[in-house]
Structure formats: structure tokens, C-alpha cells
N, C-alpha and C positions, 0 to 999 in steps of 0.2 A: 503493499499500500504506500502511496505517495505521502510524504511528510509524517509517517507513523514513528513517532519518538517513543511510544509506549507499547507494551505488549503484556497481555495476561496469559499466564501458563498454570495449568493444574499442577498441583503438588502431589506427586505420586506416592510420597511417603506418608502424607496425611491428606485424605480427601476433604477434610474440613478446612484447609488452608489453600489460599491461591496466591501465586507469586505475581507481582506487578513490576515489570522493568521499565524504568524511565531512563533511557540511554540516548545521548544525542541532544540536538537543540530542541528546546521546548518551543514549538511554533504553533501558529494558527492556520488551519486548513482552509479558513475563509468559507465561502458558499460551496456546497457540494454539487459540482458539475457532473460527476459521473461516479461509478462505484469504486474508483480507485482513490478518490479523494478521502482524507480523514479529517473529520470535524470533531468538535466537542460533543455533539450529540452521539457520536460513535463511542466516545469514552463512557458516557452516560448509559448507553445501552449495554456496554460490557459490564459496568457496575451492576446494572439490573439483572444480568444473567449470571450473577455469582452462584446461583443455586443454594446449597446448604453450607457455603463457606462461613466459618466463624472468625476467621483471621485473614487479613491481607498482609503479606510480606512484600513491602515496596522497596525495591533495589534501585538506587539512584546513582548515575554518573553522567553528569552533564554540565556544560559551561553556562547554561541558562537560556534565556530567550525572552518570550512575551510575558509581560507582567499580568495582562488580563487573562491569557490562557491559563497561567499558573494559578491565579486566584479562583478562576472558575472551577479548576481541578480540586482545589482546597475545599471549596464550597461543596462539591459533590462528595468529596471523601468525608466531610463532616456529616453529611446526611447519612452516609453509610455507617459511620460511628454512632449516630443517633439511634441507629436500629440494632445496636448491640454488637457490631462487629469490631474486633480489635485490629488496630493497624500498627504494625511494626515497620519502622523505616530503617534501611541499612544503607550507609554511605559507602558505596563500593569503590569509589575512586575520587575524583575531583568534583565537588558539588559547589558551583559557583552562581553568584547573581540569583536569579529566580529559583534555581535548583538548590540554593541554600536554605530558602524559607519553605519550600514545599514539604520537606520532612518534618517541619515544626508542627504539622497537623497530627502527627502520629501519636499513639499512646506511649510507644517506647521508641527510642532512637538509638541505633547502634553504629559503630564505626570501627575502623581497623587502624592499625599503626600507619598504614599507607594513605589513609584518607585525608583529604584536604577540603576545607570549607572556606569559601570567599564571600564577604558581604560588602555591599556598596550602595550608594544612593541610586534611586531609580534614574534611568537615562532615556533620552529620546533624541530624535533628529528633527529639527525644525527650521523653518525659513519664513521670512516676512518681516513686517515692521515690528516696532517696540511693543505694540498692543498684542500682536500675535505671540511674540516671545513671552510676554507676561502671562498670557493664558496658559501656555505650556508650562511655565514655572509653577503656576497655581496648581495645575493638574499633577505635576510631579510631587509637590509638597503634600497634596491630599493623599496620593498613593503611599508616600512614605509614612505620614502621620496616622492615616486611617486604616491602612491595609497591612503594610510591611511590619512596622514596629510592634503593633499589638500581637502579631503572629510570632515574631521572635520573642517578645518579652514573656510570652506564655511558657516558654521553655527555658528562661534565664534561671540559672542555678540559684543565685542569691540576689534577689531584686534590691536588697539593701546595699550590696556591694556594687552592683552595676545597675545604675539608674538609667532612666530613659535618656537623659542627657549624656551619660557615659557612652551609651550604645550609639547614639547619633554621631558621637565623635568617631567611633569605629567605622560606622557606615561612610562618613565624610572622607575618611583616610583609606578607603578601599583596602580592608583588613583581610589578610590571608592567614588562616588558622590551621596549624598542624593538629594531630589527633589529641595531644596533651592540652593545647590551648583551647580547643573546642569543647573538650569535656570539662575544663575548668570554668568555662563561660556558660555552657548550656547543660541541660540534663541529658547528656549523651554518654552512653556506656561503651567503653573501648573494649572490644573482644579480643581474647588471646589467640583466636584462630589466625592462622597465617592466611593472607589474601593477596592474590596477584592483582596488580593494578589493571583495572578495566580500561581498555583502549577507548578513547574518546571517538564516538561514532557520528558526530555531527558533520553536516556538509558545509556549513558557514563557519569560518574561523572567528569565533566570537572573542578569542584571546585578543585580537587586535583592538577591541573596544576598551581594554583595561589598561590603566597606568602602570600598575605594579606587577 
């Protein structure tokens, strides 16, 4: 399927568990022109067809992508949680940008020694006059304050030690976290299992967008 950055797979070891792999760029499929296009409704349909699954194991290795696609996925996964399904997130490799706050919806977050998490302020491309630019600034600020920060802060290990202002500074500085640093900041459990780095499977080189 075109633009399919996610994939559901049955867990043969436990029929009540479903594995969800989010590898590559998180993109929007736009309008569905033919059966090869992948849109958010396709993701919703996959969630609706979970059957008797009680647990979703979400494996993530992505450089990020669309804020709005990610937030829609988070909303859909929250709906699944509300039905009593447990979500476990596994940071299989580098989880950057949007892919760093997607796992924050999970009940449990796990990472490995090789895992990397990168957080930064929301970005966009814009052109036009000062009024056009100000509109984009307002939108970006709303995304950060109303969507991103509440999602991150829900998994902050010690809100007294890391305040919203502290976290905003981390976003502003485009912060890359290794396994120890991410587990110090968030409620993330580092697994002792050896894990090979998952190859980045995206078509677009999102690394070019980042300063650090």
C-alpha cells in the first residue's frame, strides 16, 4: 500500500495480543483515490477489526512527520484504551519529532539501550506576508501548548522536577535523549533485552529538517 507507515500483525504466541508497527515517515494519505491509498480511516478500520485482542504492542521507529496524522492516531488509540485494551509502546530505534509523542498515549512505554528519543517544537513551511506568518505562528503555538505538551507531561516522571517551562526549554533546544536520559525524564522502562537497531524505512529524509 502506498504511504503505509503502519502495519498490524497477529501475535502468534498470544492470540489476545496484536502487534502494531509504526516504521518510517508518519504521513497523511490525503483523499482516497483508489484502493492503494492509505488514509486515517484505514487505520480506524484496522483498530475496529482487532477482534478479541486485549493488548496492542506498538513498535515505533520513525523520524516523525505529520502532527495532525499523529494526533488523530493518538485520539483513536485513546478510544481503544477506553474500551479496556492495554497499549504497550516499544521504542525500537530512533523515535523523533511526532514519533516521540505518539508512544506517550501508551499505558506502558519500553525502550532499549539503543533507543533514541528526539523532541522539538512543531515546525511548518510558510510563505506570504506578515499576517500570514503570524497565523502560522499562532497555529504552531496552539499545537505545542494544547496538544504536544499535555501529551508529553502525562508521562513525565517527576512533574515537580520537570515543570512545563522546563520541558518547553527542551523542546526549544531540539533535545536528543539516549535511553538513560529518556528514562530519567519520562515513565519509560529500559529493557535488558538486546535489540538490533531498526533500519529507518522512510522515503523522505526528515533528518534534514533538524538542527542537531
